[in-house]
N, C-alpha and C positions, 0 to 999 in steps of 0.2 A: 672543210671544204673552202676553197679559194672564194671570192666575194668579188664579181666583176665591177668595174669601173661604172658601169650602170645601176647597179643594185646600190653600190655605196653613196651614189648621188641622190637616190631617191631616200635612203635612207638618212643621210646628214642634211636633206632640205625639208623633208615632211615632220611634220609633228607626230612622234611616236607615242602611241596612247596604249596604256594598260588599265583596263577597267577595274582591275580588282587585286589586290594584294591577299594573300592566304595566310601570313603569320600570325599567330594568336594576338588576340586584340586583349593585351594585357599590359598594366604599366611596366612591369617588369621586363617587356620587350627590349632588345637592345638597338635603338633606332639609326645606330652607326650603320648597321646594315642596309641603312636605304642606299647607301654607296652602293651596292650591287645594281641598283638600277640605273645609277648615274653613270658607271663605268659602261654598263650595256649600252648606253646611248639614249634609252628611254627618257622621252620629254615630261610626261604627265604620269602620273601614278593615283588612282584611287584607293585610299589606306583603309581597310576594314576597322572599324573600331569597337563592334559588337554583334553577337549572335544571339539566336533565341535560346541556347542552353546556358546563357549568363544572366544573372539578374540585370536589371536595369541601371541598377546603383553603378554596376562596373563598367557598364557603357559609359556612363558621364564621367567618371574617373579616368578611364584610358582616352577618351576625348579630350578631356581636360590634359593629362601628362602629355598626348602627343602634341598638341596645338602649343604648349609650354616649348617644348624640345624644339619643335619646327622652326617657331618665332626666333629661337636664341641662337638657330645657326643660318641666319640669312643668307651667308655665303655660299651656301650650297640648296638650299631648298625655300620654296615659296609657297605659301598659301594662296590658294588663287580663286576667284570667283566669277570668272568670263574667259572668254577665249582671247580676247586681246590681251588680257594677264598671262595666259599660258605662252602666246608668241613672245611675250615681252621677256618671259623667263627662261625660254629658250635661248634667245637673243645675249642673256646675262650671264648663260651657263648654268642656270639653277633647275632643279626638279620641282617642276609646278605637282602639287597638291591639293586635292580635296579628300573628302571622307565619306564613306558610306556605312551603312548599318544592314546586317543581316536577319530579318524578319523583325516584327510589328511588337514583340514583347519589349522592346526598347521605349516603348511609348508608355508603358504602364497604364494602358487603358485610356490614356489622356490626348485627344486631338492639338491639345496646344502643344505639346511636345515635338510635333513637326518642325513648328516654326523656332521652335527652342533648337533643334539642332541644325536646322538650315541658317540660322545666325552665326552658328560655331563653326559651320566650313561642311557642313554634311549635304552632299548634291545628290546622293540617291539612297533610296531606301527598298529592301526587296519584302515582298511579303512575308511569307512565311520560310523559315530555316528547317525544312524534311519535316516537321511535324505541323500538325493545325495548331493555330493559336487564335487570338479574336478577331485576326482581320479575313483569316483564309485558311487553305487548305496548303500542306507539305506535300511532297514528293513522295515521302516514306510513310504516308500516315491513309486512314480512310478519307476517302474522296470526299470534299465538303463543298459548298458554295462559296462566293465572295458575301462576306456579311456586312450588315449595314455600317459597323464599324469602317470596314476595310473600304468602303464606298465614301464615306466623309474622309477617310485618309488619302486617298487618290484625290478628291476635288481640293483638299488643301495643299497637295504637293503639285497639283496642277497650278494652283493658285502662285505658290511661291514660286515655282521653277524648278522643279526638281526631277532627276530621274526616277520612273516608276519602273521597278524592275522585279521580274517574275523569274529569276533563276532560284534554285531548291524549292519553287512552290509546284502544288499538285495541278493536275492537268485541268480539272475542272475551274479551280479557283484561277489559275492563269489564263484561261479563254476568257472567264468573265469579264477579269482585270481589262484586258486588252481589249475587249468590246464596249467596256463602261469608260474608259478613260480617254478624255477629250484632247490628248496630246500622245503623242510616240511613246510607246512602252519598250523596255529594252529587257534581254537576256545578258546579262552583263559577265555571265562566265558559265556556258553551258555548250555542249556538244550534240550531235545530231545522234538520236537513238538508231536511225538506220544504219550507222557505220560501228556504233559500239550498244548493246541493247542495255546498259546499265539503267536502271530505275529512276538515276540523276540528270539522264539526258533526256533530250525534248524528242517528240515525232513531228514529223513532217507538217502535220498540221498545225502545231504550234508556231513552228518554224514562218508559216506562210502566214498565220494570223498577225505575227509580230511585224512581218514586213508590210501587211494592211495599216497598219498604223503608223506605218512610217519611220517603224523601229530599226534595231541593231541589235542582231545574235552574235556576241564576243566569244569566240571558241575558249576553251579551258585546257589549260596544259599539265593534267594529272592523267597518269597511268591508268588510272581505274576508269576513267571517263573517256580516254582515248582510244582504249582497246588494244588488244595484242601485246601488253604489258609495255608498250612502246610511248616514249616521251621526245622522240627525235624530232628534226625540223620538218621531214618529209610526211609523217604521221599528222603533224598540225597542218600540214599543207593538204592533205586528204580531207581533212575536216573544214577545211577552208574553201577548197573548190567544192565541193558536196553541196554548201550553202550557197556560194556563186551559182552555181548550175542550177539550184532551186529556187532561189529568190531575188536574183541578180547581186553585182558588188556593192551595190548601194547599202545593203542591208547587214553588213559583215565587219566586224571588228575581232579584236583579241583581248582576253581577260584571262591572264595565265593562271592567277590564283598561287602564285608561287611563295613557299614560305622559306625561312629559316628557324632554325631551333631558336626557342624562346626559353626553354627550361629543360628538365631531365627528362619528361616524360616524353615530348616529342606528340607529335599529330597521330601517331598510329596507338601509342597509350591513350589516348584522349577517345581516339573513335573504339577500341574496344572496351574501354570503363563506361561508356556511354551508348548502350546498345539500343536506346529507345531514340536516339537520333541517327545513329547509322546501325543499320541492323545486320546480325551478323551475314545473313544471306546476302547482302548486297554490298558487305565490307569484309571479306573473310581475312582471316590471317595473312600477312604479307606485306612487304612494306610499300608504301606510298612514295612515289617517286613523281618529279616536276620537271618539266618544259623550263629552262632557265631563262630570263631576261637576254643572258647572254648570246642566246641563240637567233636573236630577232635579225640581225644582220644577214646570217646564213639564211633565215625563213625568206627573206626577202630575194635572196638569190635562188633560192629552189622555186619560188612562184614565178620569177623569172625565165628560170629553163623549162618550166612546165609550160609557158607560151602566155601566160598572163600578163594583160597589156601593164605598162607602167602606170596608166590612171587606176585600173584595177587595185594594183599593189600598194599606191598610195592611200587609196579609198579605205582600204583592209588596216594598212597600217595605223592609220590615226585620222584620215580625211572624213571619214564618215561620222565617227564622234565630234570631230571638231564643229562639223555641219550641224549635228542636231544639237550639242551644246549653245551654238550659237541660236538656235533656234527657242531652247527651252529655259535655258538657266535664265535669270534675272537675278 
């Protein structure tokens, strides 16, 4: 698809924000692949450094490795802690980076670990990765409540200035998190269950509750969660427009969850080997495919052609997350 002058102008002038990477958080990851996001014109990326399947010690090792590599390549990448630093990185032509953690197991049951991770560049932590943990419930487990430990974590994240994230989290826990937090809550990479009935997707009630907090739902670009086996830009636009129609353009973003291969296993082998985290009923045999960062220019054009306003497109591409980061990050 050809990209119009209007779409190009929006894309080139806006901060393009990808709220979550999907490659395996492992020191073996070849971070030279981050060039994929730079080539795509992405300006900010939150890189996953751990999730609940992995021991907390690996999260620390991965975070140390990723920080070291990024800091050793300042001509292309910048660790940031503010929106001003993100804008500076764009002007200098570097990819702005912070880190995220998927699930509270990485805290090892210790509240002081939240501040530890924050000091090292983690700016968002989600509550549970599909399974229940000490903080609350996962989306592929028995429904459970937000725990006392979970409330302590929210208090600490609110104090430090971090995104409280309820992607992969169970319905009940997510609703209680959004009720309890005194700061906006996000879904960093989740799609509408109304368009694709997968158990990892979220209900209209969850989406509306997120918007009431002042938060953002960022669409995810996996075929399993987009529905119809698709990852094309029109399907991404379907999910964006559903959210815009439901809660307005100020509460919609993008978190592609894009992955490049880290080892010979690949994501489908990891899914198959760990049915406790990825139930076979929800993740049948078959290849996982992704919407690529390189589609973002085309997505800009698709949204404009569908009649979305320039301001709405700017907000979805990154303006909403920039506004929220300015409000929350410290």
